[in-house]
TITITI-303730 format. One record per atom (N, C-alpha, C, O): residue number from 1; residue in three letters; atom name; x, y negated, z. Coordinates in pm, 1 decimal. Layout:
! TITITI-303730
nr->NUM | rest->ALA | atom->CA | x->X | y->Y | z->Z
...
//
This chain:
! TITITI-303730
nr->1 | rest->UNK | atom->N | x->-17639.7 | y->-1804.2 | z->-6374.1
nr->1 | rest->UNK | atom->CA | x->-17616.9 | y->-1780.5 | z->-6243.7
nr->1 | rest->UNK | atom->C | x->-17470.6 | y->-1707.7 | z->-6269.5
nr->1 | rest->UNK | atom->O | x->-17429.4 | y->-1650.5 | z->-6370.4
nr->2 | rest->UNK | atom->N | x->-17406.0 | y->-1731.1 | z->-6139.2
nr->2 | rest->UNK | atom->CA | x->-17305.4 | y->-1619.8 | z->-6147.1
nr->2 | rest->UNK | atom->C | x->-17305.8 | y->-1537.4 | z->-5993.4
nr->2 | rest->UNK | atom->O | x->-17339.3 | y->-1568.5 | z->-5879.1
nr->3 | rest->UNK | atom->N | x->-17266.1 | y->-1451.7 | z->-6039.7
nr->3 | rest->UNK | atom->CA | x->-17309.0 | y->-1333.0 | z->-5878.6
nr->3 | rest->UNK | atom->C | x->-17247.6 | y->-1323.7 | z->-5772.9
nr->3 | rest->UNK | atom->O | x->-17266.6 | y->-1228.3 | z->-5697.4
nr->4 | rest->UNK | atom->N | x->-17132.3 | y->-1453.6 | z->-5737.0
nr->4 | rest->UNK | atom->CA | x->-17032.8 | y->-1472.8 | z->-5640.1
nr->4 | rest->UNK | atom->C | x->-17161.4 | y->-1583.5 | z->-5550.1
nr->4 | rest->UNK | atom->O | x->-17151.1 | y->-1589.6 | z->-5427.6
nr->5 | rest->UNK | atom->N | x->-17255.0 | y->-1649.9 | z->-5607.6
nr->5 | rest->UNK | atom->CA | x->-17316.7 | y->-1772.8 | z->-5558.5
nr->5 | rest->UNK | atom->C | x->-17489.3 | y->-1711.1 | z->-5503.4
nr->5 | rest->UNK | atom->O | x->-17579.2 | y->-1775.1 | z->-5449.0
nr->6 | rest->UNK | atom->N | x->-17484.7 | y->-1567.9 | z->-5543.6
nr->6 | rest->UNK | atom->CA | x->-17635.0 | y->-1540.6 | z->-5453.2
nr->6 | rest->UNK | atom->C | x->-17577.1 | y->-1508.0 | z->-5321.4
nr->6 | rest->UNK | atom->O | x->-17466.9 | y->-1470.5 | z->-5281.4
nr->7 | rest->UNK | atom->N | x->-17760.8 | y->-1553.1 | z->-5236.3
nr->7 | rest->UNK | atom->CA | x->-17753.2 | y->-1539.4 | z->-5127.4
nr->7 | rest->UNK | atom->C | x->-17823.4 | y->-1379.6 | z->-5099.3
nr->7 | rest->UNK | atom->O | x->-17908.8 | y->-1349.3 | z->-5182.6
nr->8 | rest->UNK | atom->N | x->-17809.3 | y->-1327.0 | z->-5044.3
nr->8 | rest->UNK | atom->CA | x->-17888.8 | y->-1158.5 | z->-4969.6
nr->8 | rest->UNK | atom->C | x->-17953.5 | y->-1209.6 | z->-4868.1
nr->8 | rest->UNK | atom->O | x->-17918.7 | y->-1285.7 | z->-4777.8
nr->9 | rest->UNK | atom->N | x->-18074.3 | y->-1146.5 | z->-4900.4
nr->9 | rest->UNK | atom->CA | x->-18189.9 | y->-1140.4 | z->-4788.9
nr->9 | rest->UNK | atom->C | x->-18149.3 | y->-1039.4 | z->-4621.4
nr->9 | rest->UNK | atom->O | x->-18204.7 | y->-1031.3 | z->-4511.7
nr->10 | rest->UNK | atom->N | x->-18073.8 | y->-1002.3 | z->-4659.2
nr->10 | rest->UNK | atom->CA | x->-18017.2 | y->-940.2 | z->-4504.1
nr->10 | rest->UNK | atom->C | x->-17917.3 | y->-1003.8 | z->-4439.6
nr->10 | rest->UNK | atom->O | x->-17876.5 | y->-978.2 | z->-4326.3
nr->11 | rest->UNK | atom->N | x->-17863.9 | y->-1119.1 | z->-4541.8
nr->11 | rest->UNK | atom->CA | x->-17771.7 | y->-1177.2 | z->-4438.6
nr->11 | rest->UNK | atom->C | x->-17876.9 | y->-1293.3 | z->-4348.4
nr->11 | rest->UNK | atom->O | x->-17862.6 | y->-1328.6 | z->-4231.3
nr->12 | rest->UNK | atom->N | x->-17968.7 | y->-1330.2 | z->-4432.9
nr->12 | rest->UNK | atom->CA | x->-18056.9 | y->-1460.0 | z->-4379.4
nr->12 | rest->UNK | atom->C | x->-18136.1 | y->-1372.7 | z->-4224.7
nr->12 | rest->UNK | atom->O | x->-18145.6 | y->-1429.7 | z->-4116.0
nr->13 | rest->UNK | atom->N | x->-18182.8 | y->-1234.3 | z->-4250.0
nr->13 | rest->UNK | atom->CA | x->-18257.9 | y->-1160.3 | z->-4133.5
nr->13 | rest->UNK | atom->C | x->-18173.3 | y->-1122.8 | z->-4025.6
nr->13 | rest->UNK | atom->O | x->-18222.2 | y->-1086.1 | z->-3918.7
nr->14 | rest->UNK | atom->N | x->-18020.1 | y->-1130.6 | z->-4049.0
nr->14 | rest->UNK | atom->CA | x->-17939.9 | y->-1116.0 | z->-3936.1
nr->14 | rest->UNK | atom->C | x->-17928.5 | y->-1220.2 | z->-3853.0
nr->14 | rest->UNK | atom->O | x->-17913.2 | y->-1336.1 | z->-3891.5
nr->15 | rest->UNK | atom->N | x->-17938.3 | y->-1168.3 | z->-3682.1
nr->15 | rest->UNK | atom->CA | x->-17933.6 | y->-1292.5 | z->-3582.8
nr->15 | rest->UNK | atom->C | x->-17753.4 | y->-1270.4 | z->-3512.4
nr->15 | rest->UNK | atom->O | x->-17697.5 | y->-1165.2 | z->-3481.1
nr->16 | rest->UNK | atom->N | x->-17715.8 | y->-1372.1 | z->-3507.9
nr->16 | rest->UNK | atom->CA | x->-17631.2 | y->-1406.2 | z->-3477.1
nr->16 | rest->UNK | atom->C | x->-17597.8 | y->-1344.3 | z->-3363.9
nr->16 | rest->UNK | atom->O | x->-17680.4 | y->-1358.6 | z->-3273.8
nr->17 | rest->UNK | atom->N | x->-17447.4 | y->-1241.7 | z->-3324.1
nr->17 | rest->UNK | atom->CA | x->-17402.3 | y->-1191.1 | z->-3189.3
nr->17 | rest->UNK | atom->C | x->-17379.9 | y->-1259.6 | z->-3093.2
nr->17 | rest->UNK | atom->O | x->-17319.6 | y->-1361.3 | z->-3127.5
nr->18 | rest->UNK | atom->N | x->-17400.7 | y->-1254.2 | z->-2976.7
nr->18 | rest->UNK | atom->CA | x->-17403.8 | y->-1301.9 | z->-2873.9
nr->18 | rest->UNK | atom->C | x->-17254.9 | y->-1255.8 | z->-2856.4
nr->18 | rest->UNK | atom->O | x->-17211.3 | y->-1156.4 | z->-2914.4
nr->19 | rest->UNK | atom->N | x->-17164.4 | y->-1350.0 | z->-2756.2
nr->19 | rest->UNK | atom->CA | x->-17043.4 | y->-1307.5 | z->-2693.1
nr->19 | rest->UNK | atom->C | x->-17100.7 | y->-1229.6 | z->-2553.3
nr->19 | rest->UNK | atom->O | x->-17193.6 | y->-1264.9 | z->-2480.6
nr->20 | rest->UNK | atom->N | x->-17012.8 | y->-1112.2 | z->-2541.9
nr->20 | rest->UNK | atom->CA | x->-17053.9 | y->-1062.5 | z->-2435.5
nr->20 | rest->UNK | atom->C | x->-16981.6 | y->-1068.3 | z->-2322.8
nr->20 | rest->UNK | atom->O | x->-16858.6 | y->-1068.9 | z->-2327.7
nr->21 | rest->UNK | atom->N | x->-17042.1 | y->-1072.9 | z->-2219.8
nr->21 | rest->UNK | atom->CA | x->-16977.5 | y->-1123.4 | z->-2072.4
nr->21 | rest->UNK | atom->C | x->-16893.8 | y->-996.7 | z->-2037.1
nr->21 | rest->UNK | atom->O | x->-16928.7 | y->-879.4 | z->-2050.8
nr->22 | rest->UNK | atom->N | x->-16790.7 | y->-1038.8 | z->-1994.8
nr->22 | rest->UNK | atom->CA | x->-16676.0 | y->-985.6 | z->-1899.0
nr->22 | rest->UNK | atom->C | x->-16759.4 | y->-852.5 | z->-1753.4
nr->22 | rest->UNK | atom->O | x->-16742.7 | y->-732.9 | z->-1729.9
nr->23 | rest->UNK | atom->N | x->-16837.9 | y->-952.7 | z->-1697.4
nr->23 | rest->UNK | atom->CA | x->-16849.3 | y->-917.6 | z->-1551.8
nr->23 | rest->UNK | atom->C | x->-16997.0 | y->-828.0 | z->-1552.6
nr->23 | rest->UNK | atom->O | x->-17035.1 | y->-749.8 | z->-1465.4
nr->24 | rest->UNK | atom->N | x->-17059.5 | y->-861.8 | z->-1666.6
nr->24 | rest->UNK | atom->CA | x->-17206.8 | y->-768.5 | z->-1648.1
nr->24 | rest->UNK | atom->C | x->-17240.5 | y->-626.2 | z->-1678.8
nr->24 | rest->UNK | atom->O | x->-17348.2 | y->-568.3 | z->-1664.5
nr->25 | rest->UNK | atom->N | x->-17093.7 | y->-569.2 | z->-1736.6
nr->25 | rest->UNK | atom->CA | x->-17066.7 | y->-426.1 | z->-1744.6
nr->25 | rest->UNK | atom->C | x->-17051.5 | y->-404.9 | z->-1638.9
nr->25 | rest->UNK | atom->O | x->-17144.8 | y->-328.1 | z->-1615.4
nr->26 | rest->UNK | atom->N | x->-16971.1 | y->-423.3 | z->-1504.3
nr->26 | rest->UNK | atom->CA | x->-16927.9 | y->-420.2 | z->-1403.0
nr->26 | rest->UNK | atom->C | x->-17033.4 | y->-415.2 | z->-1319.9
nr->26 | rest->UNK | atom->O | x->-17039.6 | y->-331.4 | z->-1229.9
nr->27 | rest->UNK | atom->N | x->-17130.8 | y->-508.3 | z->-1342.9
nr->27 | rest->UNK | atom->CA | x->-17268.4 | y->-483.5 | z->-1262.3
nr->27 | rest->UNK | atom->C | x->-17392.4 | y->-388.1 | z->-1272.7
nr->27 | rest->UNK | atom->O | x->-17472.5 | y->-342.2 | z->-1191.3
nr->28 | rest->UNK | atom->N | x->-17374.8 | y->-378.9 | z->-1399.6
nr->28 | rest->UNK | atom->CA | x->-17458.2 | y->-203.7 | z->-1424.1
nr->28 | rest->UNK | atom->C | x->-17416.8 | y->-56.0 | z->-1380.2
nr->28 | rest->UNK | atom->O | x->-17472.0 | y->51.3 | z->-1355.6
nr->29 | rest->UNK | atom->N | x->-17255.7 | y->-124.8 | z->-1385.3
nr->29 | rest->UNK | atom->CA | x->-17220.8 | y->30.9 | z->-1300.0
nr->29 | rest->UNK | atom->C | x->-17227.4 | y->34.3 | z->-1180.6
nr->29 | rest->UNK | atom->O | x->-17244.1 | y->148.3 | z->-1137.4
nr->30 | rest->UNK | atom->N | x->-17219.4 | y->-70.1 | z->-1081.1
nr->30 | rest->UNK | atom->CA | x->-17261.5 | y->-72.7 | z->-964.7
nr->30 | rest->UNK | atom->C | x->-17390.7 | y->-34.9 | z->-894.4
nr->30 | rest->UNK | atom->O | x->-17409.5 | y->0.1 | z->-777.9
nr->31 | rest->UNK | atom->N | x->-17477.7 | y->-51.6 | z->-999.4
nr->31 | rest->UNK | atom->CA | x->-17617.6 | y->-55.2 | z->-945.3
nr->31 | rest->UNK | atom->C | x->-17686.1 | y->90.5 | z->-1049.7
nr->31 | rest->UNK | atom->O | x->-17799.6 | y->138.1 | z->-1047.8
nr->32 | rest->UNK | atom->N | x->-17575.1 | y->127.1 | z->-1126.3
nr->32 | rest->UNK | atom->CA | x->-17645.7 | y->284.4 | z->-1184.3
nr->32 | rest->UNK | atom->C | x->-17541.1 | y->360.3 | z->-1044.3
nr->32 | rest->UNK | atom->O | x->-17579.6 | y->472.2 | z->-1010.6
nr->33 | rest->UNK | atom->N | x->-17455.5 | y->321.5 | z->-991.2
nr->33 | rest->UNK | atom->CA | x->-17377.8 | y->390.6 | z->-900.3
nr->33 | rest->UNK | atom->C | x->-17476.8 | y->434.6 | z->-766.8
nr->33 | rest->UNK | atom->O | x->-17525.5 | y->543.6 | z->-736.6
nr->34 | rest->UNK | atom->N | x->-17482.2 | y->337.1 | z->-718.9
nr->34 | rest->UNK | atom->CA | x->-17617.1 | y->272.4 | z->-598.2
nr->34 | rest->UNK | atom->C | x->-17764.1 | y->375.9 | z->-633.9
nr->34 | rest->UNK | atom->O | x->-17834.7 | y->443.8 | z->-559.4
nr->35 | rest->UNK | atom->N | x->-17767.4 | y->356.4 | z->-744.5
nr->35 | rest->UNK | atom->CA | x->-17925.3 | y->399.2 | z->-777.3
nr->35 | rest->UNK | atom->C | x->-17900.6 | y->588.7 | z->-750.2
nr->35 | rest->UNK | atom->O | x->-17944.4 | y->670.4 | z->-669.3
nr->36 | rest->UNK | atom->N | x->-17800.0 | y->593.2 | z->-876.4
nr->36 | rest->UNK | atom->CA | x->-17769.9 | y->769.9 | z->-818.9
nr->36 | rest->UNK | atom->C | x->-17731.3 | y->821.4 | z->-711.8
nr->36 | rest->UNK | atom->O | x->-17756.5 | y->940.6 | z->-694.5
nr->37 | rest->UNK | atom->N | x->-17646.8 | y->734.1 | z->-591.4
nr->37 | rest->UNK | atom->CA | x->-17655.8 | y->769.5 | z->-443.5
nr->37 | rest->UNK | atom->C | x->-17773.2 | y->792.1 | z->-364.3
nr->37 | rest->UNK | atom->O | x->-17796.8 | y->865.2 | z->-268.2
nr->38 | rest->UNK | atom->N | x->-17864.8 | y->680.0 | z->-454.3
nr->38 | rest->UNK | atom->CA | x->-18028.0 | y->683.0 | z->-381.7
nr->38 | rest->UNK | atom->C | x->-18096.4 | y->810.2 | z->-422.6
nr->38 | rest->UNK | atom->O | x->-18161.4 | y->878.5 | z->-343.5
nr->39 | rest->UNK | atom->N | x->-18078.1 | y->841.3 | z->-558.5
nr->39 | rest->UNK | atom->CA | x->-18140.5 | y->972.3 | z->-556.3
nr->39 | rest->UNK | atom->C | x->-18107.3 | y->1090.7 | z->-524.5
nr->39 | rest->UNK | atom->O | x->-18189.1 | y->1181.5 | z->-509.2
nr->40 | rest->UNK | atom->N | x->-17971.8 | y->1103.4 | z->-510.0
nr->40 | rest->UNK | atom->CA | x->-17898.8 | y->1222.0 | z->-464.9
nr->40 | rest->UNK | atom->C | x->-17945.8 | y->1232.4 | z->-293.6
nr->40 | rest->UNK | atom->O | x->-17966.7 | y->1337.3 | z->-232.7
nr->41 | rest->UNK | atom->N | x->-17953.2 | y->1120.0 | z->-249.3
nr->41 | rest->UNK | atom->CA | x->-18017.5 | y->1103.0 | z->-65.9
nr->41 | rest->UNK | atom->C | x->-18140.4 | y->1147.9 | z->-59.6
nr->41 | rest->UNK | atom->O | x->-18177.7 | y->1240.0 | z->13.1
nr->42 | rest->UNK | atom->N | x->-18244.5 | y->1050.9 | z->-175.9
nr->42 | rest->UNK | atom->CA | x->-18391.2 | y->1090.2 | z->-168.5
nr->42 | rest->UNK | atom->C | x->-18398.0 | y->1299.6 | z->-217.0
nr->42 | rest->UNK | atom->O | x->-18493.7 | y->1362.0 | z->-171.3
nr->43 | rest->UNK | atom->N | x->-18318.9 | y->1357.4 | z->-282.2
nr->43 | rest->UNK | atom->CA | x->-18301.7 | y->1499.0 | z->-286.8
nr->43 | rest->UNK | atom->C | x->-18303.3 | y->1534.3 | z->-166.4
nr->43 | rest->UNK | atom->O | x->-18404.7 | y->1577.5 | z->-111.5
nr->44 | rest->UNK | atom->N | x->-18176.4 | y->1518.7 | z->-102.5
nr->44 | rest->UNK | atom->CA | x->-18128.3 | y->1603.3 | z->-21.2
nr->44 | rest->UNK | atom->C | x->-18241.6 | y->1589.4 | z->141.8
nr->44 | rest->UNK | atom->O | x->-18272.5 | y->1665.5 | z->233.5
nr->45 | rest->UNK | atom->N | x->-18268.5 | y->1461.5 | z->106.7
nr->45 | rest->UNK | atom->CA | x->-18375.0 | y->1439.0 | z->221.6
nr->45 | rest->UNK | atom->C | x->-18520.7 | y->1557.9 | z->216.0
nr->45 | rest->UNK | atom->O | x->-18577.8 | y->1615.7 | z->308.5
nr->46 | rest->UNK | atom->N | x->-18545.4 | y->1560.7 | z->67.5
nr->46 | rest->UNK | atom->CA | x->-18697.8 | y->1623.5 | z->80.8
nr->46 | rest->UNK | atom->C | x->-18646.1 | y->1789.2 | z->88.8
nr->46 | rest->UNK | atom->O | x->-18722.4 | y->1870.6 | z->140.9
nr->47 | rest->UNK | atom->N | x->-18521.4 | y->1831.0 | z->37.9
nr->47 | rest->UNK | atom->CA | x->-18509.4 | y->1991.2 | z->96.0
nr->47 | rest->UNK | atom->C | x->-18468.8 | y->1996.2 | z->193.3
nr->47 | rest->UNK | atom->O | x->-18451.3 | y->2108.6 | z->240.4
nr->48 | rest->UNK | atom->N | x->-18430.4 | y->1869.2 | z->278.9
nr->48 | rest->UNK | atom->CA | x->-18420.1 | y->1897.8 | z->411.4
nr->48 | rest->UNK | atom->C | x->-18564.4 | y->1912.4 | z->524.4
nr->48 | rest->UNK | atom->O | x->-18573.6 | y->1946.1 | z->642.4
nr->49 | rest->UNK | atom->N | x->-18670.5 | y->1866.3 | z->414.4
nr->49 | rest->UNK | atom->CA | x->-18804.9 | y->1820.5 | z->488.1
nr->49 | rest->UNK | atom->C | x->-18866.9 | y->1985.4 | z->435.1
nr->49 | rest->UNK | atom->O | x->-18902.5 | y->2070.8 | z->516.4
nr->50 | rest->UNK | atom->N | x->-18869.1 | y->2002.8 | z->300.5
nr->50 | rest->UNK | atom->CA | x->-18925.6 | y->2161.5 | z->282.8
nr->50 | rest->UNK | atom->C | x->-18857.5 | y->2322.9 | z->369.4
nr->50 | rest->UNK | atom->O | x->-18913.4 | y->2426.6 | z->405.0
nr->51 | rest->UNK | atom->N | x->-18683.6 | y->2264.2 | z->378.0
nr->51 | rest->UNK | atom->CA | x->-18650.6 | y->2340.3 | z->498.2
nr->51 | rest->UNK | atom->C | x->-18760.8 | y->2364.4 | z->646.1
nr->51 | rest->UNK | atom->O | x->-18808.1 | y->2465.3 | z->698.4
nr->52 | rest->UNK | atom->N | x->-18766.5 | y->2269.7 | z->665.8
nr->52 | rest->UNK | atom->CA | x->-18769.7 | y->2287.5 | z->821.3
nr->52 | rest->UNK | atom->C | x->-18905.5 | y->2287.3 | z->789.2
nr->52 | rest->UNK | atom->O | x->-18942.3 | y->2259.0 | z->903.2
nr->53 | rest->UNK | atom->N | x->-19049.6 | y->2299.2 | z->702.9
nr->53 | rest->UNK | atom->CA | x->-19178.2 | y->2285.1 | z->687.3
nr->53 | rest->UNK | atom->C | x->-19156.1 | y->2432.3 | z->671.7
nr->53 | rest->UNK | atom->O | x->-19231.7 | y->2496.2 | z->744.9
nr->54 | rest->UNK | atom->N | x->-19072.9 | y->2508.9 | z->596.2
nr->54 | rest->UNK | atom->CA | x->-19125.6 | y->2625.4 | z->594.9
nr->54 | rest->UNK | atom->C | x->-19018.0 | y->2757.2 | z->718.7
nr->54 | rest->UNK | atom->O | x->-18998.5 | y->2876.6 | z->696.1
nr->55 | rest->UNK | atom->N | x->-18981.7 | y->2696.1 | z->809.9
nr->55 | rest->UNK | atom->CA | x->-18874.2 | y->2740.1 | z->934.4
nr->55 | rest->UNK | atom->C | x->-19006.7 | y->2794.3 | z->1021.4
nr->55 | rest->UNK | atom->O | x->-19040.3 | y->2904.5 | z->1064.7
nr->56 | rest->UNK | atom->N | x->-19083.7 | y->2615.0 | z->1025.8
nr->56 | rest->UNK | atom->CA | x->-19201.3 | y->2552.7 | z->1103.9
nr->56 | rest->UNK | atom->C | x->-19336.3 | y->2657.1 | z->1096.6
nr->56 | rest->UNK | atom->O | x->-19416.0 | y->2672.9 | z->1189.1
nr->57 | rest->UNK | atom->N | x->-19342.3 | y->2727.9 | z->956.4
nr->57 | rest->UNK | atom->CA | x->-19496.6 | y->2824.7 | z->972.0
nr->57 | rest->UNK | atom->C | x->-19433.9 | y->2935.8 | z->906.1
nr->57 | rest->UNK | atom->O | x->-19470.2 | y->3001.5 | z->808.5
nr->58 | rest->UNK | atom->N | x->-19322.8 | y->2944.0 | z->986.4
nr->58 | rest->UNK | atom->CA | x->-19266.3 | y->3091.4 | z->933.7
nr->58 | rest->UNK | atom->C | x->-19251.3 | y->3175.9 | z->843.1
nr->58 | rest->UNK | atom->O | x->-19257.9 | y->3298.3 | z->853.8
nr->59 | rest->UNK | atom->N | x->-19225.9 | y->3099.4 | z->730.1
nr->59 | rest->UNK | atom->CA | x->-19227.1 | y->3161.8 | z->591.5
nr->59 | rest->UNK | atom->C | x->-19088.8 | y->3260.0 | z->575.3
nr->59 | rest->UNK | atom->O | x->-19084.3 | y->3356.0 | z->498.3
nr->60 | rest->UNK | atom->N | x->-18990.1 | y->3221.7 | z->653.1
nr->60 | rest->UNK | atom->CA | x->-18845.9 | y->3242.3 | z->654.8
nr->60 | rest->UNK | atom->C | x->-18832.8 | y->3345.3 | z->728.8
nr->60 | rest->UNK | atom->O | x->-18733.0 | y->3416.0 | z->714.8
nr->61 | rest->UNK | atom->N | x->-18951.7 | y->3382.7 | z->844.2
nr->61 | rest->UNK | atom->CA | x->-18949.4 | y->3490.8 | z->909.5
nr->61 | rest->UNK | atom->C | x->-18977.4 | y->3408.9 | z->1090.1
nr->61 | rest->UNK | atom->O | x->-18988.9 | y->3291.0 | z->1123.5
nr->62 | rest->UNK | atom->N | x->-18979.4 | y->3533.6 | z->1167.0
nr->62 | rest->UNK | atom->CA | x->-19038.5 | y->3490.2 | z->1260.7
nr->62 | rest->UNK | atom->C | x->-18891.0 | y->3427.6 | z->1355.4
nr->62 | rest->UNK | atom->O | x->-18778.5 | y->3476.2 | z->1366.8
nr->63 | rest->UNK | atom->N | x->-18966.2 | y->3270.7 | z->1426.3
nr->63 | rest->UNK | atom->CA | x->-18858.3 | y->3217.5 | z->1500.3
nr->63 | rest->UNK | atom->C | x->-18921.3 | y->3230.3 | z->1667.4
nr->63 | rest->UNK | atom->O | x->-19032.3 | y->3208.1 | z->1715.9
nr->64 | rest->UNK | atom->N | x->-18765.3 | y->3286.3 | z->1735.3
nr->64 | rest->UNK | atom->CA | x->-18799.3 | y->3354.6 | z->1882.4
nr->64 | rest->UNK | atom->C | x->-18880.0 | y->3202.4 | z->1988.4
nr->64 | rest->UNK | atom->O | x->-18834.2 | y->3091.0 | z->1963.2
nr->65 | rest->UNK | atom->N | x->-18965.8 | y->3210.5 | z->2070.9
nr->65 | rest->UNK | atom->CA | x->-18951.5 | y->3170.2 | z->2141.3
nr->65 | rest->UNK | atom->C | x->-18836.1 | y->3091.4 | z->2240.2
nr->65 | rest->UNK | atom->O | x->-18715.4 | y->3113.1 | z->2228.9
nr->66 | rest->UNK | atom->N | x->-18881.4 | y->3017.9 | z->2316.7
nr->66 | rest->UNK | atom->CA | x->-18750.2 | y->2980.1 | z->2447.9
nr->66 | rest->UNK | atom->C | x->-18745.0 | y->3081.5 | z->2581.1
nr->66 | rest->UNK | atom->O | x->-18652.0 | y->3087.3 | z->2661.5
nr->67 | rest->UNK | atom->N | x->-18841.3 | y->3142.6 | z->2583.3
nr->67 | rest->UNK | atom->CA | x->-18811.6 | y->3263.5 | z->2681.9
nr->67 | rest->UNK | atom->C | x->-18763.9 | y->3392.6 | z->2636.0
nr->67 | rest->UNK | atom->O | x->-18721.1 | y->3490.2 | z->2697.6
nr->68 | rest->UNK | atom->N | x->-18782.1 | y->3368.6 | z->2510.4
nr->68 | rest->UNK | atom->CA | x->-18693.5 | y->3501.5 | z->2409.7
nr->68 | rest->UNK | atom->C | x->-18566.5 | y->3482.6 | z->2428.0
nr->68 | rest->UNK | atom->O | x->-18486.4 | y->3563.5 | z->2474.8
nr->69 | rest->UNK | atom->N | x->-18536.3 | y->3320.1 | z->2372.2
nr->69 | rest->UNK | atom->CA | x->-18398.3 | y->3384.0 | z->2405.0
nr->69 | rest->UNK | atom->C | x->-18311.7 | y->3367.0 | z->2521.5
nr->69 | rest->UNK | atom->O | x->-18202.1 | y->3422.8 | z->2524.4
nr->70 | rest->UNK | atom->N | x->-18366.2 | y->3270.6 | z->2648.4
nr->70 | rest->UNK | atom->CA | x->-18314.0 | y->3270.4 | z->2731.9
nr->70 | rest->UNK | atom->C | x->-18314.1 | y->3419.7 | z->2805.2
nr->70 | rest->UNK | atom->O | x->-18239.5 | y->3432.0 | z->2902.4
nr->71 | rest->UNK | atom->N | x->-18384.5 | y->3520.1 | z->2768.8
nr->71 | rest->UNK | atom->CA | x->-18407.6 | y->3654.2 | z->2851.2
nr->71 | rest->UNK | atom->C | x->-18310.2 | y->3750.2 | z->2740.1
nr->71 | rest->UNK | atom->O | x->-18355.1 | y->3863.9 | z->2725.5
nr->72 | rest->UNK | atom->N | x->-18193.4 | y->3721.4 | z->2666.8
nr->72 | rest->UNK | atom->CA | x->-18072.6 | y->3775.8 | z->2596.6
nr->72 | rest->UNK | atom->C | x->-17956.2 | y->3764.9 | z->2668.1
nr->72 | rest->UNK | atom->O | x->-17891.2 | y->3660.8 | z->2677.2
nr->73 | rest->UNK | atom->N | x->-17930.5 | y->3860.3 | z->2714.5
nr->73 | rest->UNK | atom->CA | x->-17779.9 | y->3881.0 | z->2774.3
nr->73 | rest->UNK | atom->C | x->-17723.5 | y->3976.7 | z->2733.1
nr->73 | rest->UNK | atom->O | x->-17739.0 | y->4091.0 | z->2776.0
nr->74 | rest->UNK | atom->N | x->-17638.9 | y->3937.6 | z->2630.4
nr->74 | rest->UNK | atom->CA | x->-17534.7 | y->4060.0 | z->2585.4
nr->74 | rest->UNK | atom->C | x->-17397.4 | y->3979.8 | z->2616.0
nr->74 | rest->UNK | atom->O | x->-17344.7 | y->3881.5 | z->2564.0
nr->75 | rest->UNK | atom->N | x->-17360.7 | y->4070.7 | z->2730.2
nr->75 | rest->UNK | atom->CA | x->-17159.6 | y->4016.2 | z->2787.6
nr->75 | rest->UNK | atom->C | x->-17067.0 | y->4138.2 | z->2684.0
nr->75 | rest->UNK | atom->O | x->-16945.0 | y->4153.1 | z->2691.5
nr->76 | rest->UNK | atom->N | x->-17149.8 | y->4208.3 | z->2599.8
nr->76 | rest->UNK | atom->CA | x->-17020.8 | y->4271.6 | z->2508.0
nr->76 | rest->UNK | atom->C | x->-17011.5 | y->4218.8 | z->2402.9
nr->76 | rest->UNK | atom->O | x->-16938.5 | y->4289.2 | z->2333.2
nr->77 | rest->UNK | atom->N | x->-17058.8 | y->4095.2 | z->2326.6
nr->77 | rest->UNK | atom->CA | x->-17048.5 | y->4042.3 | z->2199.4
nr->77 | rest->UNK | atom->C | x->-16942.5 | y->3920.5 | z->2238.7
nr->77 | rest->UNK | atom->O | x->-16861.6 | y->3871.2 | z->2160.2
nr->78 | rest->UNK | atom->N | x->-16964.1 | y->3876.4 | z->2402.8
nr->78 | rest->UNK | atom->CA | x->-16869.3 | y->3785.7 | z->2445.6
nr->78 | rest->UNK | atom->C | x->-16726.2 | y->3844.6 | z->2409.9
nr->78 | rest->UNK | atom->O | x->-16648.3 | y->3799.6 | z->2325.9
nr->79 | rest->UNK | atom->N | x->-16709.6 | y->3951.2 | z->2489.0
nr->79 | rest->UNK | atom->CA | x->-16591.9 | y->4035.9 | z->2525.2
nr->79 | rest->UNK | atom->C | x->-16517.5 | y->4057.6 | z->2402.8
nr->79 | rest->UNK | atom->O | x->-16397.1 | y->4040.7 | z->2422.1
nr->80 | rest->UNK | atom->N | x->-16543.6 | y->4085.9 | z->2296.3
nr->80 | rest->UNK | atom->CA | x->-16477.1 | y->4114.9 | z->2160.8
nr->80 | rest->UNK | atom->C | x->-16392.7 | y->3961.6 | z->2136.8
nr->80 | rest->UNK | atom->O | x->-16292.5 | y->3976.0 | z->2066.8
nr->81 | rest->UNK | atom->N | x->-16407.2 | y->3878.9 | z->2164.1
nr->81 | rest->UNK | atom->CA | x->-16332.2 | y->3693.9 | z->2136.5
nr->81 | rest->UNK | atom->C | x->-16232.2 | y->3711.0 | z->2296.5
nr->81 | rest->UNK | atom->O | x->-16223.2 | y->3611.0 | z->2367.7
nr->82 | rest->UNK | atom->N | x->-16180.6 | y->3809.3 | z->2329.2
nr->82 | rest->UNK | atom->CA | x->-16107.9 | y->3780.4 | z->2470.7
nr->82 | rest->UNK | atom->C | x->-16024.1 | y->3854.9 | z->2412.7
nr->82 | rest->UNK | atom->O | x->-16060.0 | y->3952.5 | z->2346.8
nr->83 | rest->UNK | atom->N | x->-15890.4 | y->3817.9 | z->2429.5
nr->83 | rest->UNK | atom->CA | x->-15741.8 | y->3825.3 | z->2426.2
nr->83 | rest->UNK | atom->C | x->-15688.2 | y->3895.3 | z->2526.0
nr->83 | rest->UNK | atom->O | x->-15566.0 | y->3908.3 | z->2533.6
//
């Protein structure tokens, strides 16, 4: 036998390559962009909810009541903005 006529086993095990589609990469990038935006929106929502809960239970300091806010009268603060 001649060396040029032999067939190697690796050639028989290889699967033929499929032709690549031109539009498939674009669809994947759009899906991943939407998925990324959804993750960011979810994280922002959870952070906002956590902030609301922390303020509501008073972990970030006392929150004044409506009556305490209505009693505040400070004319000096508004006088500094008058030119």
